[in-house]
C-alpha positions in Angstrom: 12.0 4.9 9.4 14.0 3.6 6.5 13.2 1.1 3.4 15.9 -0.6 1.8 14.4 -2.5 -1.3 16.6 -5.6 -2.8 15.5 -7.3 -6.3 17.9 -10.0 -7.8 18.2 -12.1 -10.6 17.5 -15.6 -9.9 20.8 -17.2 -8.7 22.4 -14.1 -7.9 22.2 -14.6 -4.1 20.4 -12.1 -3.5 18.0 -13.8 -0.4 21.3 -14.6 1.4 22.1 -10.7 1.0 19.2 -9.8 2.0 19.6 -11.6 5.1 22.6 -10.6 6.0 22.0 -6.8 5.4 18.4 -6.8 7.6 20.7 -8.7 10.4 23.6 -6.1 10.0 21.2 -3.2 10.5 18.9 -4.9 12.7 16.2 -3.9 10.6 13.4 -6.3 9.5 13.2 -8.2 6.5 10.4 -9.0 4.3 10.2 -11.8 2.0 7.7 -14.0 0.5 8.0 -16.2 3.3 7.1 -13.4 6.0 4.4 -12.1 3.6 1.2 -13.8 5.3 2.4 -12.3 8.6 2.6 -9.0 7.3 -1.0 -9.5 6.1 -2.1 -10.5 9.1 -0.7 -7.8 11.0 -2.4 -5.3 8.9 -5.8 -7.3 7.6 -7.8 -9.3 10.8 -9.4 -11.6 8.4 -9.8 -15.2 9.1 -7.5 -18.1 7.6 -10.3 -19.1 5.5 -11.3 -15.9 4.1 -7.4 -15.4 3.4 -7.4 -18.4 1.3 -10.5 -17.2 -0.4 -9.0 -13.7 -1.2 -5.6 -15.0 -2.6 -7.6 -16.5 -5.6 -8.5 -12.8 -6.7 -4.9 -11.8 -7.6 -5.7 -8.3 -8.3 -7.5 -7.8 -4.6 -4.4 -9.7 -2.8 -1.8 -7.9 -4.8 -3.4 -4.3 -3.7 -3.5 -6.5 0.1 0.0 -7.4 0.1 1.1 -4.0 -1.2 -1.0 -2.0 1.2 0.5 -4.6 4.1 4.1 -3.7 3.7 3.5 0.2 2.8 1.9 0.4 6.3 4.6 -2.3 7.9 7.3 0.0 6.3 5.9 3.4 7.7 6.0 2.2 10.7 9.9 0.3 11.0 13.0 -0.4 9.3 12.6 -3.1 7.1 14.5 -4.7 4.1 12.2 -5.9 1.6 13.0 -8.8 -0.5 11.0 -8.6 -4.1 7.8 -8.0 -4.6 8.0 -5.2 -6.3 8.8 -2.9 -4.0 11.5 -0.6 -5.5 8.6 0.3 -7.8 6.2 0.8 -4.4 8.8 3.0 -2.4 10.4 4.8 -5.6 9.0 8.1 -4.2 9.7 7.6 -1.2 13.0 9.3 0.1 14.2 7.4 3.4 14.6 4.5 0.9 17.4 3.0 -0.9 16.7 0.4 -4.0 19.2 -2.0 -4.9 19.6 -5.0 -7.4 21.6 -7.7 -7.1 22.9 -9.3 -10.4 25.5 -11.7 -12.1 26.5 -13.2 -15.2 24.2 -16.3 -16.6 27.0 -18.8 -15.6 27.8 -17.8 -12.6 23.9 -18.1 -11.6 23.6 -21.5 -13.6 26.3 -22.8 -11.6 24.6 -21.7 -8.2 21.6 -23.0 -8.9 23.0 -26.2 -9.7 24.8 -26.3 -6.5 22.1 -25.0 -4.2 19.2 -27.0 -5.3 21.2 -29.9 -6.6 19.8 -29.9 -10.1 21.6 -30.5 -13.5 22.5 -28.0 -16.0 19.7 -28.5 -17.8 17.2 -27.6 -14.8 18.7 -25.1 -13.6 18.5 -23.2 -16.7 14.9 -23.9 -16.4 14.6 -22.9 -13.0 15.8 -19.3 -13.8 14.2 -18.9 -16.7 11.1 -19.9 -15.1 11.6 -17.5 -12.2 13.1 -14.8 -13.6 9.8 -14.6 -16.2 7.3 -14.7 -13.5 8.9 -11.5 -12.1 8.8 -9.8 -15.0 4.9 -10.8 -15.4 4.6 -10.0 -11.8 6.2 -6.4 -12.3 5.0 -5.7 -15.7 1.2 -6.5 -14.5 1.7 -4.5 -11.2 4.0 -1.8 -12.5 4.0 -1.7 -15.8 7.8 -1.5 -15.5 11.2 -3.4 -16.4 12.4 -5.0 -13.0 15.7 -5.7 -14.6 16.4 -1.8 -15.7 19.3 -0.4 -14.0 17.5 3.1 -14.1 15.1 2.0 -11.3 17.9 1.4 -8.3 20.3 3.4 -6.4 23.0 0.6 -6.4 23.4 -2.2 -9.1 25.6 -4.6 -7.3 27.7 -7.5 -9.9 28.1 -10.6 -7.2 30.5 -11.9 -9.3 33.1 -9.1 -8.2 32.2 -9.2 -4.6 31.7 -11.9 -1.8 28.4 -11.5 0.1 30.1 -9.9 2.9 31.9 -7.0 0.9 28.2 -6.6 -0.9 26.4 -6.4 2.5 28.7 -4.0 3.5 28.4 -1.7 0.4 24.6 -1.6 0.8 25.0 -0.8 4.4 27.6 2.1 3.6 25.0 3.2 1.1 21.9 3.4 2.9 23.9 5.5 5.9 25.2 7.6 3.2 21.9 8.6 1.7 20.8 9.0 5.6 17.5 7.2 5.5 17.5 6.4 8.9 17.4 10.0 9.9 14.4 10.8 7.6 10.6 9.7 8.1 9.0 7.4 5.6 6.3 9.8 4.0 4.1 7.6 1.7 3.1 9.5 -1.4 -0.6 10.0 -1.8 -1.8 7.9 -4.2 -0.3 5.1 -1.9 -2.3 6.4 1.3 -5.4 5.9 -0.9 -4.3 2.7 -2.6 -4.4 1.9 1.2 -7.7 2.4 2.3 -9.0 1.0 -1.5 -7.1 -2.1 -0.4 -8.8 -2.5 2.6 -12.3 -1.7 1.4 -12.1 -4.7 -1.1 -10.8 -7.0 1.1 -14.2 -5.9 3.0 -16.3 -6.6 0.3 -14.8 -10.0 -0.3 -14.5 -11.1 3.5 -17.6 -12.0 5.8 -16.7 -9.8 8.2 -18.4 -9.7 11.3 -19.8 -6.1 13.3 -18.1 -5.0 16.2 -20.1 -3.6 19.0 -18.4 -0.3 19.5 -19.4 3.2 21.2 -19.8 6.0 18.1 -20.2 9.4 18.4 -23.9 10.7 16.8 -23.7 11.1 13.1 -25.7 13.2 10.9 -26.4 9.6 8.8 -26.5 5.9 8.8 -23.5 5.7 6.2 -21.4 7.5 8.0 -21.4 5.6 11.1 -21.0 2.2 8.8 -18.0 3.7 7.5 -16.9 4.5 11.2 -17.6 0.9 12.1 -15.5 -0.7 8.7 -12.7 1.8 9.6 -12.7 0.4 13.2 -12.7 -3.2 11.9 -9.8 -2.4 10.4 -7.9 -0.6 13.2 -7.7 2.7 10.9 -7.5 5.9 13.1 -10.8 8.3 12.0 -11.5 12.0 13.2 -15.5 12.9 12.1 -15.8 16.2 10.5 -12.6 17.6 12.3 -11.9 20.8 10.1 -14.0 22.8 7.8 -12.6 24.7 4.6 -13.6 27.9 3.7 -14.3 27.5 -0.4 -15.7 31.3 -1.4 -15.6 34.4 0.0 -17.7 37.8 -0.9 -16.1 41.2 -2.0 -15.3 41.8 1.6 -13.2 38.5 2.1 -16.6 36.6 4.5 -16.6 33.7 4.3 -19.7 32.8 2.2 -19.5 29.2 1.5 -17.7 26.4 3.6 -16.8 22.3 3.5 -16.4 19.9 5.9 -15.5 16.5 4.8 -17.0 13.8 6.8 -13.7 11.9 7.5 -10.5 12.6 8.3 -7.8 9.1 8.5 -4.7 10.4 10.0 -2.6 7.8 9.5 -3.0 7.6 5.8 -3.3 11.9 6.1 -6.5 11.9 3.7 -9.8 13.3 4.0 -13.1 11.3 3.3 -16.7 12.1 1.8 -19.1 9.7 1.8 -22.2 10.3 -1.1 -24.7 7.8 -1.1 -26.8 10.2 -2.5 -28.5 9.8 -6.5 -26.0 10.3 -8.6 -27.8 13.2 -10.4 -27.2 15.1 -6.9 -23.8 14.5 -6.9 -22.4 17.0 -8.8 -23.0 20.0 -6.1 -20.7 17.8 -3.8 -18.3 17.1 -6.7 -17.7 20.8 -7.4 -17.3 21.5 -3.5 -14.4 18.8 -3.8 -13.1 19.9 -6.7 -12.8 23.8 -5.5 -11.1 22.2 -2.5 -8.5 20.6 -4.1 -7.7 23.8 -6.1 -7.6 26.2 -2.9 -5.8 23.5 -1.0 -3.3 21.6 -3.2 -2.0 19.8 0.0 -5.1 18.7 1.2 -5.8 14.7 0.1 -9.5 14.1 -0.2 -11.2 11.0 -1.9 -14.8 10.5 -2.2 -16.8 7.5 -2.0 -19.7 7.2 -4.2 -23.4 5.5 -3.8 -22.4 2.4 -6.3 -19.1 1.6 -4.8 -20.1 2.7 -0.8 -23.6 0.4 -1.1 -21.9 -2.8 -2.5 -19.1 -2.3 0.5 -22.0 -2.2 2.6 -24.0 -4.7 1.8 -20.9 -7.0 1.5 -20.1 -5.8 5.1 -23.1 -6.7 6.1 -24.1 -4.3 8.5 -27.5 -2.0 7.4 -30.0 -3.0 4.6 -29.0 0.3 2.5 -32.7 1.6 3.1 -31.9 4.9 4.5 -29.2 5.5 2.1 -31.6 5.2 -0.9 -33.9 7.6 0.7 -31.6 10.1 2.0 -29.2 12.7 1.1 -25.6 10.7 2.0 -23.2 12.0 4.4 -23.8 14.8 5.9 -24.8 17.1 2.9 -22.2 19.8 3.8 
């Protein structure tokens, strides 16, 4: 799958160029208008739940980023705005484009397309560019105008839209982005999971009937049900990692994480123990990371996990408060 991100100064015509680029390459266009559709595909929440979640800007931004990332990992996409140039900055199968134009060009274009006078056009440009600056600065801490963040910067005052689209298409072909798989960075994969858990806390999710294997602890069953609700594939204790050997190279200690999420290439270790008993498990995770640096693992702690389960509405937490948490491996 391939990703093309297009950022633009207000009034530069970036939307038209993004639309035409998607059509030329037969890619899916993701813009603000399509965002709710994309989110609905990745997060099975009801309309009233989504309205409530949107009021929490942090969670909604996480939700939006995660939905875009999961879609981009499965489809060829052209993404307009939304800070996607920073979201996918480390993804090789991507091309990042900025569309710019001189201020007089942009003022004239906004006056024509919005049918407003010059003063109103100048205000529209200033307000929208400031909104983008605030959004990107808050979410990524970056200057979205800096050309160093882009593979290609096009001054549309020098090209027609048709020529601009042709340049972008040729740049994508020259970079070979369609021939490369979209490999999401480990941090982004963790953010996807975190976003889904945050949404689970805010939405009144209904438990689903399912057939699950025998787990070592009730918390594992509840976690699996949350993953099923969000259509996240999981495997229970699929792999054991040796982490300590004796002088004869015999394995004396091993660690089996509770879950593996193949779509995120992420191992999950649950710990609903008392915090004073977590040290041993943290040491195992630290040793695993040192011995297997390519393995991605995330710990869910008691304080986070109990809140998730309480919000999700399954289980009452009694077993967690008395048990060891996870399988204590």
